[in-house]
C-alpha positions in Angstrom: -159.5 7.0 3.7 -158.9 10.6 2.7 -156.1 12.2 4.8 -158.0 15.5 5.3 -160.7 13.7 7.3 -158.6 11.4 9.4 -157.5 11.5 13.0 -154.1 13.0 13.6 -153.1 9.5 14.8 -154.5 7.6 11.7 -152.3 6.0 9.1 -151.7 7.4 5.7 -151.4 4.9 2.9 -147.6 5.4 2.7 -147.2 5.1 6.5 -149.3 1.9 6.7 -147.5 0.1 3.9 -144.2 1.0 5.5 -145.3 -0.2 8.9 -146.9 -3.4 7.8 -144.0 -4.6 5.7 -141.7 -4.1 8.7 -141.7 -6.2 11.8 -142.6 -4.5 15.1 -144.9 -4.6 18.1 -147.1 -1.9 19.4 -145.2 0.7 21.3 -147.2 0.3 24.5 -146.6 -3.5 24.4 -142.8 -3.4 24.1 -140.3 -4.8 24.7 -141.3 -8.1 23.3 -140.2 -11.2 25.2 -137.6 -13.6 24.0 -140.3 -16.2 23.7 -142.1 -14.3 20.9 -142.9 -16.6 18.0 -141.7 -15.5 14.6 -143.2 -17.1 11.5 -141.5 -16.6 8.1 -143.2 -15.9 4.8 -141.7 -18.8 2.9 -144.4 -20.3 0.7 -146.8 -17.5 1.4 -148.3 -14.5 -0.2 -148.5 -11.9 2.7 -148.5 -8.2 3.2 -150.5 -5.0 3.5 -153.7 -4.4 1.6 -156.6 -1.9 1.6 -160.2 -3.0 2.3 -163.0 -0.8 0.9 -165.5 0.0 3.7 -168.3 2.5 4.2 -166.8 6.0 3.7 -163.4 4.9 2.3 -160.8 2.3 2.9 -159.1 0.8 5.9 -155.7 -1.0 6.0 -155.4 -4.7 6.6 -152.8 -7.4 6.6 -153.3 -10.7 4.9 -151.5 -14.0 4.4 -152.3 -17.2 2.4 -150.5 -20.0 0.6 -148.7 -18.7 -2.5 -150.2 -21.4 -4.6 -153.7 -22.9 -4.9 -157.0 -21.8 -3.6 -159.7 -20.9 -3.0 -158.8 -21.4 0.7 -160.8 -21.6 3.9 -160.6 -18.2 5.4 -160.2 -16.8 8.9 -160.7 -13.2 9.9 -158.3 -12.5 12.8 -159.7 -9.7 15.1 -157.0 -7.7 16.7 -156.3 -7.0 20.4 -156.4 -3.4 21.5 -152.9 -2.9 20.2 -154.0 -3.1 16.6 -152.7 -5.2 13.7 -149.1 -5.3 15.0 -146.5 -8.0 14.7 -148.2 -10.5 16.9 -151.5 -10.4 14.9 -149.6 -10.5 11.6 -147.7 -13.5 12.8 -151.0 -15.3 13.7 -152.1 -14.6 10.1 -148.9 -16.2 8.8 -149.3 -19.2 11.2 -152.8 -19.9 9.8 -151.6 -19.4 6.2 -148.9 -22.0 6.8 -151.7 -24.4 7.6 -153.6 -23.7 4.4 -155.8 -20.8 5.4 -156.4 -17.4 3.9 -156.0 -15.1 7.0 -156.8 -11.4 7.1 -156.9 -8.8 9.9 -158.2 -5.3 9.3 -157.2 -2.3 11.3 -160.5 -1.7 13.0 -159.4 1.4 14.8 -157.9 3.0 11.7 -160.5 5.8 11.5 -159.7 6.9 15.0 -156.0 6.3 15.5 -152.8 4.3 14.8 -152.9 2.7 18.2 -149.6 0.9 17.6 -147.8 4.2 18.0 -149.6 5.3 21.3 -147.3 5.1 24.4 -149.6 3.5 27.0 -152.7 1.4 27.3 -154.7 4.3 28.9 -154.3 6.3 25.6 -155.4 3.3 23.6 -158.4 2.6 25.7 -159.6 6.2 25.1 -159.5 5.4 21.4 -161.2 2.1 21.7 -164.0 3.6 23.6 -164.8 5.8 20.6 -165.2 2.8 18.1 -168.8 1.9 17.6 -169.7 -1.8 17.5 -171.9 -1.3 14.5 -168.9 0.1 12.6 -166.8 -2.9 13.6 -169.5 -5.3 12.4 -169.7 -3.5 9.1 -165.9 -3.4 8.7 -165.7 -7.2 9.3 -168.5 -7.7 6.7 -166.4 -5.6 4.3 -163.2 -7.5 5.1 -165.0 -10.8 4.2 -166.4 -9.3 1.0 -162.9 -8.1 0.1 -161.5 -11.6 0.7 -164.2 -13.2 -1.4 -163.5 -10.7 -4.2 -159.9 -11.8 -4.4 -161.0 -15.2 -5.7 -158.8 -16.9 -3.2 -161.4 -17.2 -0.4 -163.8 -20.1 -0.3 -167.1 -18.2 0.6 -168.6 -21.4 2.0 -165.7 -21.8 4.6 -165.2 -18.6 6.5 -164.5 -18.2 10.3 -163.4 -15.7 12.8 -161.1 -15.7 15.7 -160.2 -12.8 18.0 -158.1 -12.0 21.0 -158.9 -9.8 24.1 -160.9 -6.9 22.6 -161.2 -9.1 19.5 -162.5 -11.9 21.7 -165.6 -9.8 22.6 -166.0 -8.8 19.0 -165.8 -12.5 17.9 -168.9 -13.3 20.0 -170.8 -10.3 18.8 -169.9 -11.0 15.2 -171.0 -14.6 15.5 -174.4 -13.3 16.5 -174.3 -10.7 13.6 -173.3 -13.1 10.8 -174.9 -16.6 10.9 -173.2 -17.5 7.6 -169.9 -18.2 9.4 -168.8 -21.8 9.7 -167.2 -21.4 13.2 -165.6 -18.9 15.5 -163.1 -18.9 18.4 -163.0 -16.2 21.0 -159.9 -15.8 23.2 -160.5 -14.2 26.6 -162.9 -11.5 25.4 -165.1 -9.7 27.9 -168.5 -11.2 28.3 -170.4 -8.7 30.3 -170.3 -4.9 30.7 -172.2 -1.7 31.0 -173.9 -0.9 27.7 -173.5 2.6 26.1 -174.5 4.2 22.9 -171.5 3.0 20.9 -171.2 -0.5 22.6 -174.9 -1.3 23.3 -174.5 -5.1 23.9 -172.1 -7.6 25.3 -171.7 -11.3 24.4 -174.0 -12.4 27.3 -176.8 -10.2 25.8 -176.7 -11.8 22.4 -175.9 -15.4 23.4 -179.3 -16.8 22.3 -179.0 -15.1 18.9 -175.7 -17.0 18.1 -176.3 -19.5 15.3 -172.6 -20.1 14.7 -170.5 -22.7 16.7 -168.3 -20.6 19.0 -165.5 -21.8 21.2 -164.4 -19.5 24.1 -161.0 -19.9 25.6 -160.5 -18.2 29.0 -158.0 -18.0 31.9 -159.1 -18.9 35.4 -156.7 -16.2 36.8 -157.9 -13.4 34.5 -158.2 -10.4 36.7 -160.4 -8.5 34.2 -162.8 -11.4 33.4 -164.2 -13.0 36.6 -165.1 -16.6 36.4 -168.6 -15.6 37.5 -169.1 -13.9 34.2 -167.8 -16.9 32.3 -170.5 -19.0 34.1 -173.1 -16.4 33.2 -172.1 -16.8 29.6 -172.3 -20.6 29.8 -175.8 -20.4 31.2 -176.8 -17.9 28.5 -175.4 -20.2 25.7 -177.8 -22.9 26.7 -180.3 -20.8 24.7 -178.0 -20.3 21.7 -179.1 -21.5 18.3 -175.8 -23.3 17.8 -173.6 -25.6 20.0 -171.1 -23.4 21.7 -168.4 -24.3 24.3 -166.2 -22.5 26.8 -162.9 -23.9 28.0 -161.2 -22.4 31.1 -157.5 -22.9 31.9 -157.5 -22.7 35.7 -154.0 -21.3 36.2 -153.8 -19.0 33.1 -154.0 -15.2 33.3 -155.5 -12.8 30.7 -153.7 -12.8 27.3 -152.1 -16.2 27.9 -151.7 -16.7 24.1 -149.8 -13.4 23.7 -146.3 -14.9 23.2 -144.6 -11.5 23.2 -145.9 -10.5 26.7 -145.1 -11.7 30.2 -148.7 -13.1 30.4 -147.8 -15.8 27.9 -148.3 -19.4 29.1 -146.8 -21.8 26.5 -148.7 -24.9 27.6 -152.1 -23.3 27.6 -151.4 -21.3 24.4 -150.4 -24.5 22.6 -153.4 -26.3 23.8 -155.7 -23.4 22.9 -154.3 -23.3 19.4 -154.9 -27.0 19.0 -158.4 -26.7 20.3 -159.0 -23.8 17.9 -157.8 -25.8 14.9 -159.9 -28.9 16.0 -162.9 -26.6 16.3 -162.5 -25.3 12.8 -162.1 -28.9 11.4 -165.1 -30.2 13.4 -167.3 -27.5 11.9 -166.2 -27.8 8.3 -163.9 -24.8 8.1 -160.7 -26.7 7.3 
C-alpha cells in the first residue's frame, strides 16, 4: 500500500508491524475491563503479515500451531475497532485449538481506526468502505492463507463480530466454497446505498453455506423483529442456517474487554461456534 496514496490515518508498514506485535485495544474502546481474556503465543506461530489485494497490500494478523499443517482455517472479521488486541486474541484462541486463523485490516485503505478517539469518528470511516472491496479483500486473505501451504483449502470458514457479523452473512452468500460461517450480532437489515447495496436479509436465499447467527435479545441496535425477518428469509436459503438468541444478552456480549461482556453467553456462543464448525467438516 504505497504511502503517498494512503489516508492520513492509514498504517505504514513500520507502524503496523510495531502496533501488531504489541498488545493494545482500540483507543475508543479503552480502558479494557479486568475480565479481558489474554491468550499467550506458546506453541503458536503468530504475528503481523501483509496480504496482497487489488491495488496493493493490506496488513493482517495471523496465528496457527507452530508445528504441523495444513490446518483448517478461519477468517476472523473484525469489529468496527479494527484488528486490535481482542481480535488478535480470538485468532490465538482458535490457533490453540488447531486452526489457522487470520484477520485482515479491512479498513486499512481508509484509516487506522484503532487510533481514532471515538466511535463516531470510526463510523464515518466505516461508511466509506465498499462491501465489494471487503468481499474482494477476504477473497485475497483466503488466497494468501492457501499460498502459505499451511491452510487446508478444503476446510475454510469465516466468523465475524458486530460489523464483521454483517460481513460474515454477506460473505457466505458471496463464497459458496466455505465450509461454514458464524456471525456474531451483525446487523441484518438496513437502508441500502451505493457502497453497501445489500444487507443479510436481502441475500439470505443466495446463501449456500451453513451459517450460525448468535444474537442478544437485549441488543438495542438489532431489534428482535429483524432477527425474525432473517429467520423467515433463511427458509429460502440453499443451506441449513440457524440463529440462536440469548434473551438477556446485549450487543457485543462476546467482547470480553467491554462492559457489554456476558461470560455465560460468551462461553456458550464459543462452544456453539466450535460445534458448528465440527458439524460442517471444518475441524
